[in-house]
PDB file with one MODEL, atoms N, CA, C and O in Angstrom:
MODEL        1
ATOM      1  N   VAL A   1      87.034 112.439 104.948  1.00  0.00           N
ATOM      2  CA  VAL A   1      88.350 112.856 104.887  1.00  0.00           C
ATOM      3  C   VAL A   1      89.556 112.246 104.141  1.00  0.00           C
ATOM      4  O   VAL A   1      90.741 112.579 104.118  1.00  0.00           O
ATOM      5  N   TYR A   2      88.849 111.202 103.510  1.00  0.00           N
ATOM      6  CA  TYR A   2      89.285 110.533 102.497  1.00  0.00           C
ATOM      7  C   TYR A   2      88.032 110.622 101.068  1.00  0.00           C
ATOM      8  O   TYR A   2      87.250 109.745 100.700  1.00  0.00           O
ATOM      9  N   GLY A   3      88.267 112.193 100.445  1.00  0.00           N
ATOM     10  CA  GLY A   3      87.791 112.124  99.507  1.00  0.00           C
ATOM     11  C   GLY A   3      88.318 112.449  98.464  1.00  0.00           C
ATOM     12  O   GLY A   3      89.546 112.401  98.388  1.00  0.00           O
ATOM     13  N   GLY A   4      87.324 112.987  97.068  1.00  0.00           N
ATOM     14  CA  GLY A   4      87.927 113.085  95.925  1.00  0.00           C
ATOM     15  C   GLY A   4      89.297 113.607  95.766  1.00  0.00           C
ATOM     16  O   GLY A   4      90.098 113.172  94.939  1.00  0.00           O
ATOM     17  N   PHE A   5      89.565 114.730  96.747  1.00  0.00           N
ATOM     18  CA  PHE A   5      90.756 115.968  96.821  1.00  0.00           C
ATOM     19  C   PHE A   5      91.726 114.437  97.477  1.00  0.00           C
ATOM     20  O   PHE A   5      92.636 114.175  96.691  1.00  0.00           O
ATOM     21  N   SER A   6      91.692 113.694  98.407  1.00  0.00           N
ATOM     22  CA  SER A   6      92.759 112.892  98.633  1.00  0.00           C
ATOM     23  C   SER A   6      93.418 112.173  97.714  1.00  0.00           C
ATOM     24  O   SER A   6      94.640 112.079  97.604  1.00  0.00           O
ATOM     25  N   SER A   7      92.459 111.585  96.948  1.00  0.00           N
ATOM     26  CA  SER A   7      92.461 110.366  96.002  1.00  0.00           C
ATOM     27  C   SER A   7      93.278 110.986  94.896  1.00  0.00           C
ATOM     28  O   SER A   7      94.238 110.317  94.513  1.00  0.00           O
ATOM     29  N   GLU A   8      93.028 112.329  94.230  1.00  0.00           N
ATOM     30  CA  GLU A   8      93.864 112.935  93.704  1.00  0.00           C
ATOM     31  C   GLU A   8      95.079 113.271  94.116  1.00  0.00           C
ATOM     32  O   GLU A   8      95.855 113.602  93.219  1.00  0.00           O
ATOM     33  N   GLN A   9      95.401 113.283  94.999  1.00  0.00           N
ATOM     34  CA  GLN A   9      96.894 113.575  95.944  1.00  0.00           C
ATOM     35  C   GLN A   9      97.740 112.345  95.403  1.00  0.00           C
ATOM     36  O   GLN A   9      98.688 112.350  94.618  1.00  0.00           O
ATOM     37  N   VAL A  10      97.152 111.348  96.018  1.00  0.00           N
ATOM     38  CA  VAL A  10      97.531 109.884  95.883  1.00  0.00           C
ATOM     39  C   VAL A  10      97.875 109.367  94.321  1.00  0.00           C
ATOM     40  O   VAL A  10      98.854 108.721  93.948  1.00  0.00           O
ATOM     41  N   LEU A  11      97.135 109.694  93.808  1.00  0.00           N
ATOM     42  CA  LEU A  11      97.524 109.544  92.165  1.00  0.00           C
ATOM     43  C   LEU A  11      98.331 110.657  91.523  1.00  0.00           C
ATOM     44  O   LEU A  11      98.751 110.490  90.378  1.00  0.00           O
ATOM     45  N   LYS A  12      98.544 111.629  92.092  1.00  0.00           N
ATOM     46  CA  LYS A  12      99.733 112.298  91.273  1.00  0.00           C
ATOM     47  C   LYS A  12     100.781 111.974  92.110  1.00  0.00           C
ATOM     48  O   LYS A  12     101.893 112.221  91.642  1.00  0.00           O
ATOM     49  N   ASN A  13     100.731 111.340  93.562  1.00  0.00           N
ATOM     50  CA  ASN A  13     101.995 110.809  93.734  1.00  0.00           C
ATOM     51  C   ASN A  13     102.569 109.737  93.038  1.00  0.00           C
ATOM     52  O   ASN A  13     103.769 109.482  92.939  1.00  0.00           O
ATOM     53  N   VAL A  14     101.328 108.944  92.418  1.00  0.00           N
ATOM     54  CA  VAL A  14     101.927 107.463  91.857  1.00  0.00           C
ATOM     55  C   VAL A  14     102.627 107.926  90.264  1.00  0.00           C
ATOM     56  O   VAL A  14     103.604 107.413  89.720  1.00  0.00           O
ATOM     57  N   ALA A  15     101.587 109.290  89.658  1.00  0.00           N
ATOM     58  CA  ALA A  15     102.504 109.486  88.434  1.00  0.00           C
ATOM     59  C   ALA A  15     103.372 110.047  88.744  1.00  0.00           C
ATOM     60  O   ALA A  15     103.847 110.608  87.757  1.00  0.00           O
ATOM     61  N   SER A  16     103.843 110.222  89.500  1.00  0.00           N
ATOM     62  CA  SER A  16     105.603 111.151  89.754  1.00  0.00           C
ATOM     63  C   SER A  16     106.253 110.215  89.889  1.00  0.00           C
ATOM     64  O   SER A  16     107.204 109.948  89.155  1.00  0.00           O
ATOM     65  N   MET A  17     105.802 109.386  91.045  1.00  0.00           N
ATOM     66  CA  MET A  17     106.721 107.772  90.950  1.00  0.00           C
ATOM     67  C   MET A  17     107.145 107.258  89.505  1.00  0.00           C
ATOM     68  O   MET A  17     108.218 107.146  88.912  1.00  0.00           O
ATOM     69  N   LEU A  18     105.877 107.010  89.227  1.00  0.00           N
ATOM     70  CA  LEU A  18     105.962 106.289  87.689  1.00  0.00           C
ATOM     71  C   LEU A  18     106.572 106.964  86.893  1.00  0.00           C
ATOM     72  O   LEU A  18     106.904 106.219  85.971  1.00  0.00           O
ATOM     73  N   TRP A  19     107.072 108.430  86.644  1.00  0.00           N
ATOM     74  CA  TRP A  19     107.415 108.939  85.582  1.00  0.00           C
ATOM     75  C   TRP A  19     108.964 109.209  86.313  1.00  0.00           C
ATOM     76  O   TRP A  19     109.844 109.737  85.634  1.00  0.00           O
ATOM     77  N   GLY A  20     109.220 108.818  87.709  1.00  0.00           N
ATOM     78  CA  GLY A  20     110.928 108.695  88.050  1.00  0.00           C
ATOM     79  C   GLY A  20     111.486 107.250  87.762  1.00  0.00           C
ATOM     80  O   GLY A  20     112.653 106.971  88.039  1.00  0.00           O
ATOM     81  N   LEU A  21     110.646 106.365  87.215  1.00  0.00           N
ATOM     82  CA  LEU A  21     110.812 104.934  87.053  1.00  0.00           C
ATOM     83  C   LEU A  21     111.357 105.179  85.387  1.00  0.00           C
ATOM     84  O   LEU A  21     112.270 104.467  84.970  1.00  0.00           O
ATOM     85  N   ILE A  22     111.008 105.762  84.888  1.00  0.00           N
ATOM     86  CA  ILE A  22     110.607 105.749  83.338  1.00  0.00           C
ATOM     87  C   ILE A  22     112.559 106.258  82.782  1.00  0.00           C
ATOM     88  O   ILE A  22     113.287 107.137  83.242  1.00  0.00           O
ATOM     89  N   ARG A  23     112.779 105.363  81.797  1.00  0.00           N
ATOM     90  CA  ARG A  23     114.162 106.370  81.333  1.00  0.00           C
ATOM     91  C   ARG A  23     114.075 105.833  79.313  1.00  0.00           C
ATOM     92  O   ARG A  23     113.628 104.759  78.911  1.00  0.00           O
ATOM     93  N   PRO A  24     114.542 106.763  78.586  1.00  0.00           N
ATOM     94  CA  PRO A  24     114.266 106.857  77.168  1.00  0.00           C
ATOM     95  C   PRO A  24     114.254 105.386  76.826  1.00  0.00           C
ATOM     96  O   PRO A  24     114.203 104.978  77.986  1.00  0.00           O
ATOM     97  N   PRO A  25     114.262 104.390  76.162  1.00  0.00           N
ATOM     98  CA  PRO A  25     112.712 104.888  75.361  1.00  0.00           C
ATOM     99  C   PRO A  25     111.558 104.066  75.958  1.00  0.00           C
ATOM    100  O   PRO A  25     110.773 103.482  75.211  1.00  0.00           O
ATOM    101  N   ASP A  26     111.451 104.015  77.234  1.00  0.00           N
ATOM    102  CA  ASP A  26     110.349 103.677  78.001  1.00  0.00           C
ATOM    103  C   ASP A  26     108.924 104.792  77.670  1.00  0.00           C
ATOM    104  O   ASP A  26     109.231 105.891  77.209  1.00  0.00           O
ATOM    105  N   PHE A  27     107.947 104.608  77.819  1.00  0.00           N
ATOM    106  CA  PHE A  27     106.498 105.222  77.760  1.00  0.00           C
ATOM    107  C   PHE A  27     105.544 105.103  79.101  1.00  0.00           C
ATOM    108  O   PHE A  27     105.112 104.096  79.664  1.00  0.00           O
ATOM    109  N   LEU A  28     105.369 106.554  79.416  1.00  0.00           N
ATOM    110  CA  LEU A  28     104.487 105.754  80.551  1.00  0.00           C
ATOM    111  C   LEU A  28     103.084 106.774  79.756  1.00  0.00           C
ATOM    112  O   LEU A  28     103.116 107.867  79.192  1.00  0.00           O
ATOM    113  N   GLY A  29     102.030 105.884  80.020  1.00  0.00           N
ATOM    114  CA  GLY A  29     100.806 106.342  79.777  1.00  0.00           C
ATOM    115  C   GLY A  29      99.811 106.480  80.622  1.00  0.00           C
ATOM    116  O   GLY A  29     100.029 105.843  81.652  1.00  0.00           O
ATOM    117  N   HIS A  30      98.683 107.113  80.622  1.00  0.00           N
ATOM    118  CA  HIS A  30      97.684 107.675  81.559  1.00  0.00           C
ATOM    119  C   HIS A  30      96.251 107.261  80.601  1.00  0.00           C
ATOM    120  O   HIS A  30      95.730 107.941  79.716  1.00  0.00           O
ATOM    121  N   ALA A  31      95.723 105.535  81.266  1.00  0.00           N
ATOM    122  CA  ALA A  31      94.117 105.425  80.027  1.00  0.00           C
ATOM    123  C   ALA A  31      93.039 106.054  80.548  1.00  0.00           C
ATOM    124  O   ALA A  31      92.290 106.829  79.953  1.00  0.00           O
ATOM    125  N   GLU A  32      92.976 105.684  81.725  1.00  0.00           N
ATOM    126  CA  GLU A  32      92.007 106.535  82.458  1.00  0.00           C
ATOM    127  C   GLU A  32      92.665 106.948  83.843  1.00  0.00           C
ATOM    128  O   GLU A  32      93.811 106.710  84.224  1.00  0.00           O
ATOM    129  N   ASN A  33      91.508 107.720  84.591  1.00  0.00           N
ATOM    130  CA  ASN A  33      91.104 108.408  85.894  1.00  0.00           C
ATOM    131  C   ASN A  33      92.271 107.362  86.918  1.00  0.00           C
ATOM    132  O   ASN A  33      92.986 108.147  87.540  1.00  0.00           O
ATOM    133  N   ASP A  34      92.485 106.521  87.109  1.00  0.00           N
ATOM    134  CA  ASP A  34      93.660 105.544  87.928  1.00  0.00           C
ATOM    135  C   ASP A  34      93.661 104.837  87.271  1.00  0.00           C
ATOM    136  O   ASP A  34      92.829 103.985  87.584  1.00  0.00           O
ATOM    137  N   THR A  35      94.310 104.547  86.146  1.00  0.00           N
ATOM    138  CA  THR A  35      94.977 103.566  85.120  1.00  0.00           C
ATOM    139  C   THR A  35      96.272 103.924  84.579  1.00  0.00           C
ATOM    140  O   THR A  35      96.491 104.666  83.621  1.00  0.00           O
ATOM    141  N   PHE A  36      97.155 103.269  85.354  1.00  0.00           N
ATOM    142  CA  PHE A  36      98.803 103.810  84.716  1.00  0.00           C
ATOM    143  C   PHE A  36      98.828 102.646  83.493  1.00  0.00           C
ATOM    144  O   PHE A  36      97.958 101.796  83.307  1.00  0.00           O
ATOM    145  N   PHE A  37     100.090 102.844  82.696  1.00  0.00           N
ATOM    146  CA  PHE A  37     100.522 102.052  82.146  1.00  0.00           C
ATOM    147  C   PHE A  37     102.216 102.429  81.437  1.00  0.00           C
ATOM    148  O   PHE A  37     102.464 103.350  80.658  1.00  0.00           O
ATOM    149  N   ILE A  38     103.162 101.450  81.969  1.00  0.00           N
ATOM    150  CA  ILE A  38     104.204 101.615  80.861  1.00  0.00           C
ATOM    151  C   ILE A  38     104.567 100.587  79.909  1.00  0.00           C
ATOM    152  O   ILE A  38     104.384  99.370  79.899  1.00  0.00           O
ATOM    153  N   ILE A  39     105.188 101.477  79.028  1.00  0.00           N
ATOM    154  CA  ILE A  39     105.727 100.172  77.919  1.00  0.00           C
ATOM    155  C   ILE A  39     106.975 100.054  78.043  1.00  0.00           C
ATOM    156  O   ILE A  39     107.613 101.049  77.698  1.00  0.00           O
ATOM    157  N   THR A  40     107.795  98.819  78.572  1.00  0.00           N
ATOM    158  CA  THR A  40     109.511  98.737  78.563  1.00  0.00           C
ATOM    159  C   THR A  40     109.921  97.792  77.913  1.00  0.00           C
ATOM    160  O   THR A  40     109.233  97.075  77.187  1.00  0.00           O
ATOM    161  N   HIS A  41     111.113  97.703  78.120  1.00  0.00           N
ATOM    162  CA  HIS A  41     111.539  96.646  77.768  1.00  0.00           C
ATOM    163  C   HIS A  41     111.554  94.736  78.772  1.00  0.00           C
ATOM    164  O   HIS A  41     112.350  94.720  79.711  1.00  0.00           O
ATOM    165  N   PRO A  42     111.093  93.954  78.639  1.00  0.00           N
ATOM    166  CA  PRO A  42     110.927  93.030  79.767  1.00  0.00           C
ATOM    167  C   PRO A  42     112.023  93.066  80.817  1.00  0.00           C
ATOM    168  O   PRO A  42     111.714  93.406  81.959  1.00  0.00           O
ATOM    169  N   ALA A  43     113.027  92.807  80.584  1.00  0.00           N
ATOM    170  CA  ALA A  43     114.079  92.514  81.439  1.00  0.00           C
ATOM    171  C   ALA A  43     114.153  93.668  82.263  1.00  0.00           C
ATOM    172  O   ALA A  43     115.035  93.744  83.118  1.00  0.00           O
ATOM    173  N   LYS A  44     113.285  94.615  82.092  1.00  0.00           N
ATOM    174  CA  LYS A  44     113.386  95.909  83.636  1.00  0.00           C
ATOM    175  C   LYS A  44     111.859  96.030  84.132  1.00  0.00           C
ATOM    176  O   LYS A  44     111.464  96.881  84.930  1.00  0.00           O
ATOM    177  N   VAL A  45     111.078  95.054  83.536  1.00  0.00           N
ATOM    178  CA  VAL A  45     109.420  95.078  84.413  1.00  0.00           C
ATOM    179  C   VAL A  45     109.886  94.792  85.744  1.00  0.00           C
ATOM    180  O   VAL A  45     109.717  95.672  86.588  1.00  0.00           O
ATOM    181  N   GLU A  46     110.596  93.421  86.168  1.00  0.00           N
ATOM    182  CA  GLU A  46     110.610  93.136  87.925  1.00  0.00           C
ATOM    183  C   GLU A  46     111.499  94.129  88.472  1.00  0.00           C
ATOM    184  O   GLU A  46     111.609  93.958  89.687  1.00  0.00           O
ATOM    185  N   LYS A  47     112.041  94.908  88.130  1.00  0.00           N
ATOM    186  CA  LYS A  47     113.140  95.914  89.070  1.00  0.00           C
ATOM    187  C   LYS A  47     112.019  97.181  89.438  1.00  0.00           C
ATOM    188  O   LYS A  47     111.562  97.663  90.474  1.00  0.00           O
ATOM    189  N   MET A  48     111.846  97.442  87.842  1.00  0.00           N
ATOM    190  CA  MET A  48     110.838  98.443  88.344  1.00  0.00           C
ATOM    191  C   MET A  48     109.098  98.325  89.014  1.00  0.00           C
ATOM    192  O   MET A  48     108.455  99.220  89.563  1.00  0.00           O
ATOM    193  N   ALA A  49     108.822  97.377  88.821  1.00  0.00           N
ATOM    194  CA  ALA A  49     107.671  96.977  90.033  1.00  0.00           C
ATOM    195  C   ALA A  49     108.070  96.922  91.313  1.00  0.00           C
ATOM    196  O   ALA A  49     107.300  97.538  92.049  1.00  0.00           O
ATOM    197  N   SER A  50     109.135  96.335  91.955  1.00  0.00           N
ATOM    198  CA  SER A  50     109.810  96.122  92.819  1.00  0.00           C
ATOM    199  C   SER A  50     110.267  97.622  93.375  1.00  0.00           C
ATOM    200  O   SER A  50     109.815  97.746  94.513  1.00  0.00           O
ATOM    201  N   LEU A  51     110.875  98.592  93.038  1.00  0.00           N
ATOM    202  CA  LEU A  51     111.433 100.118  93.104  1.00  0.00           C
ATOM    203  C   LEU A  51     109.815 100.525  93.185  1.00  0.00           C
ATOM    204  O   LEU A  51     109.392 101.263  94.075  1.00  0.00           O
ATOM    205  N   MET A  52     109.078 100.030  92.287  1.00  0.00           N
ATOM    206  CA  MET A  52     107.388 101.609  93.109  1.00  0.00           C
ATOM    207  C   MET A  52     106.881 100.982  93.967  1.00  0.00           C
ATOM    208  O   MET A  52     106.065 101.573  94.674  1.00  0.00           O
ATOM    209  N   CYS A  53     107.150  99.652  94.213  1.00  0.00           N
ATOM    210  CA  CYS A  53     106.169  99.290  94.926  1.00  0.00           C
ATOM    211  C   CYS A  53     106.455  99.720  96.713  1.00  0.00           C
ATOM    212  O   CYS A  53     105.664 100.088  97.581  1.00  0.00           O
ATOM    213  N   ARG A  54     108.214  99.428  96.748  1.00  0.00           N
ATOM    214  CA  ARG A  54     108.776  99.789  98.031  1.00  0.00           C
ATOM    215  C   ARG A  54     108.782 101.757  98.182  1.00  0.00           C
ATOM    216  O   ARG A  54     109.006 102.437  99.183  1.00  0.00           O
ATOM    217  N   GLN A  55     108.456 102.180  96.825  1.00  0.00           N
ATOM    218  CA  GLN A  55     108.527 103.374  96.943  1.00  0.00           C
ATOM    219  C   GLN A  55     107.139 103.923  97.209  1.00  0.00           C
ATOM    220  O   GLN A  55     107.133 104.964  97.865  1.00  0.00           O
ATOM    221  N   PHE A  56     105.722 103.342  96.760  1.00  0.00           N
ATOM    222  CA  PHE A  56     104.725 103.476  97.516  1.00  0.00           C
ATOM    223  C   PHE A  56     104.167 103.077  98.994  1.00  0.00           C
ATOM    224  O   PHE A  56     103.172 103.478  99.598  1.00  0.00           O
ATOM    225  N   ASP A  57     105.233 102.085  99.371  1.00  0.00           N
ATOM    226  CA  ASP A  57     105.538 101.435 100.686  1.00  0.00           C
ATOM    227  C   ASP A  57     105.203 102.751 101.932  1.00  0.00           C
ATOM    228  O   ASP A  57     104.312 103.082 102.713  1.00  0.00           O
ATOM    229  N   THR A  58     106.822 103.272 101.408  1.00  0.00           N
ATOM    230  CA  THR A  58     107.064 104.521 102.015  1.00  0.00           C
ATOM    231  C   THR A  58     106.336 105.701 101.747  1.00  0.00           C
ATOM    232  O   THR A  58     106.774 106.737 102.247  1.00  0.00           O
ATOM    233  N   VAL A  59     105.454 105.747 101.153  1.00  0.00           N
ATOM    234  CA  VAL A  59     104.731 106.973 100.890  1.00  0.00           C
ATOM    235  C   VAL A  59     103.142 107.210 101.652  1.00  0.00           C
ATOM    236  O   VAL A  59     102.446 108.094 102.153  1.00  0.00           O
ATOM    237  N   ALA A  60     103.142 105.814 101.351  1.00  0.00           N
ATOM    238  CA  ALA A  60     101.635 105.623 101.782  1.00  0.00           C
ATOM    239  C   ALA A  60     100.997 106.450 102.882  1.00  0.00           C
ATOM    240  O   ALA A  60     100.076 107.266 102.836  1.00  0.00           O
ATOM    241  N   PRO A  61     101.903 105.914 104.094  1.00  0.00           N
ATOM    242  CA  PRO A  61     101.082 106.479 105.487  1.00  0.00           C
ATOM    243  C   PRO A  61     100.958 108.118 105.499  1.00  0.00           C
ATOM    244  O   PRO A  61     100.374 108.773 106.362  1.00  0.00           O
ATOM    245  N   ASN A  62     101.643 108.628 104.339  1.00  0.00           N
ATOM    246  CA  ASN A  62     101.738 110.125 104.445  1.00  0.00           C
ATOM    247  C   ASN A  62     100.007 110.167 104.385  1.00  0.00           C
ATOM    248  O   ASN A  62      99.344 110.754 105.241  1.00  0.00           O
ATOM    249  N   PHE A  63      99.484 109.528 103.362  1.00  0.00           N
ATOM    250  CA  PHE A  63      98.127 109.800 103.118  1.00  0.00           C
ATOM    251  C   PHE A  63      96.731 109.781 104.122  1.00  0.00           C
ATOM    252  O   PHE A  63      95.802 110.588 104.136  1.00  0.00           O
ATOM    253  N   TYR A  64      96.854 109.057 104.614  1.00  0.00           N
ATOM    254  CA  TYR A  64      96.214 108.856 106.293  1.00  0.00           C
ATOM    255  C   TYR A  64      96.245 109.700 107.235  1.00  0.00           C
ATOM    256  O   TYR A  64      97.285 110.181 107.682  1.00  0.00           O
ATOM    257  N   ALA A  65      94.964 109.994 107.676  1.00  0.00           N
ATOM    258  CA  ALA A  65      94.748 110.899 108.658  1.00  0.00           C
ATOM    259  C   ALA A  65      95.627 110.369 110.087  1.00  0.00           C
ATOM    260  O   ALA A  65      95.956 109.183 110.095  1.00  0.00           O
ATOM    261  N   GLU A  66      95.953 111.114 111.122  1.00  0.00           N
ATOM    262  CA  GLU A  66      96.799 110.827 112.264  1.00  0.00           C
ATOM    263  C   GLU A  66      96.272 109.785 112.940  1.00  0.00           C
ATOM    264  O   GLU A  66      97.002 108.886 113.358  1.00  0.00           O
ATOM    265  N   ARG A  67      94.412 109.779 113.202  1.00  0.00           N
ATOM    266  CA  ARG A  67      94.001 109.139 114.109  1.00  0.00           C
ATOM    267  C   ARG A  67      93.929 107.744 113.357  1.00  0.00           C
ATOM    268  O   ARG A  67      94.094 106.721 114.022  1.00  0.00           O
ATOM    269  N   ASP A  68      93.689 107.666 111.993  1.00  0.00           N
ATOM    270  CA  ASP A  68      94.084 106.008 111.509  1.00  0.00           C
ATOM    271  C   ASP A  68      94.935 105.432 111.636  1.00  0.00           C
ATOM    272  O   ASP A  68      94.879 104.211 111.783  1.00  0.00           O
ATOM    273  N   LYS A  69      96.585 106.454 111.620  1.00  0.00           N
ATOM    274  CA  LYS A  69      97.399 105.839 111.477  1.00  0.00           C
ATOM    275  C   LYS A  69      97.961 105.340 113.140  1.00  0.00           C
ATOM    276  O   LYS A  69      98.648 104.332 113.307  1.00  0.00           O
ATOM    277  N   ARG A  70      97.604 106.076 114.052  1.00  0.00           N
ATOM    278  CA  ARG A  70      97.885 105.634 115.068  1.00  0.00           C
ATOM    279  C   ARG A  70      97.275 104.701 115.518  1.00  0.00           C
ATOM    280  O   ARG A  70      98.009 103.956 116.167  1.00  0.00           O
ATOM    281  N   ARG A  71      95.666 104.216 115.446  1.00  0.00           N
ATOM    282  CA  ARG A  71      94.908 103.296 115.045  1.00  0.00           C
ATOM    283  C   ARG A  71      95.558 102.007 114.256  1.00  0.00           C
ATOM    284  O   ARG A  71      95.851 100.904 114.719  1.00  0.00           O
ATOM    285  N   GLY A  72      95.667 102.421 113.140  1.00  0.00           N
ATOM    286  CA  GLY A  72      96.012 101.299 112.560  1.00  0.00           C
ATOM    287  C   GLY A  72      95.548 100.495 111.279  1.00  0.00           C
ATOM    288  O   GLY A  72      95.927  99.598 110.527  1.00  0.00           O
ATOM    289  N   TYR A  73      94.355 101.484 111.521  1.00  0.00           N
ATOM    290  CA  TYR A  73      93.363 100.936 110.315  1.00  0.00           C
ATOM    291  C   TYR A  73      92.328 102.311 110.135  1.00  0.00           C
ATOM    292  O   TYR A  73      92.224 103.312 110.844  1.00  0.00           O
ATOM    293  N   VAL A  74      91.673 101.942 108.976  1.00  0.00           N
ATOM    294  CA  VAL A  74      90.519 102.781 108.523  1.00  0.00           C
ATOM    295  C   VAL A  74      89.472 102.311 109.212  1.00  0.00           C
ATOM    296  O   VAL A  74      89.422 101.102 109.437  1.00  0.00           O
ATOM    297  N   VAL A  75      88.278 103.315 109.748  1.00  0.00           N
ATOM    298  CA  VAL A  75      87.391 103.028 109.920  1.00  0.00           C
ATOM    299  C   VAL A  75      86.373 103.421 108.944  1.00  0.00           C
ATOM    300  O   VAL A  75      86.474 104.631 108.742  1.00  0.00           O
ATOM    301  N   SER A  76      85.256 102.790 108.126  1.00  0.00           N
ATOM    302  CA  SER A  76      84.346 103.328 107.051  1.00  0.00           C
ATOM    303  C   SER A  76      82.932 103.268 107.277  1.00  0.00           C
ATOM    304  O   SER A  76      82.488 102.223 107.752  1.00  0.00           O
ATOM    305  N   VAL A  77      82.204 104.147 107.036  1.00  0.00           N
ATOM    306  CA  VAL A  77      80.668 103.602 107.476  1.00  0.00           C
ATOM    307  C   VAL A  77      80.272 104.018 106.122  1.00  0.00           C
ATOM    308  O   VAL A  77      80.665 105.122 105.744  1.00  0.00           O
ATOM    309  N   VAL A  78      79.483 103.228 105.257  1.00  0.00           N
ATOM    310  CA  VAL A  78      78.855 103.122 103.813  1.00  0.00           C
ATOM    311  C   VAL A  78      77.347 102.872 104.340  1.00  0.00           C
ATOM    312  O   VAL A  78      76.841 102.096 105.151  1.00  0.00           O
ATOM    313  N   ASP A  79      76.870 103.900 103.493  1.00  0.00           N
ATOM    314  CA  ASP A  79      75.131 104.055 103.666  1.00  0.00           C
ATOM    315  C   ASP A  79      74.766 103.359 102.224  1.00  0.00           C
ATOM    316  O   ASP A  79      75.270 103.539 101.116  1.00  0.00           O
ATOM    317  N   ASP A  80      73.619 102.430 102.688  1.00  0.00           N
ATOM    318  CA  ASP A  80      73.425 101.617 101.555  1.00  0.00           C
ATOM    319  C   ASP A  80      71.764 102.406 100.772  1.00  0.00           C
ATOM    320  O   ASP A  80      71.284 101.935  99.741  1.00  0.00           O
TER     321      ASP A  80
ENDMDL
END
């Protein structure tokens, strides 16, 4: 259920949310597969981080399977 495609969808949404936060002369960068960064004025950092957290908390439930949302947690089995 939560494979590569699912994680790509989460990252695309995160990138979109971050893109929506920046205003010139801010800069959004993507360093690695799951590493983003924003270069901005220090006075804007706390507000941007708070907004990003609220946005993510709002959309995060959409990335879980219905049965996991109903249950309230994810069951994961790891084969060592």
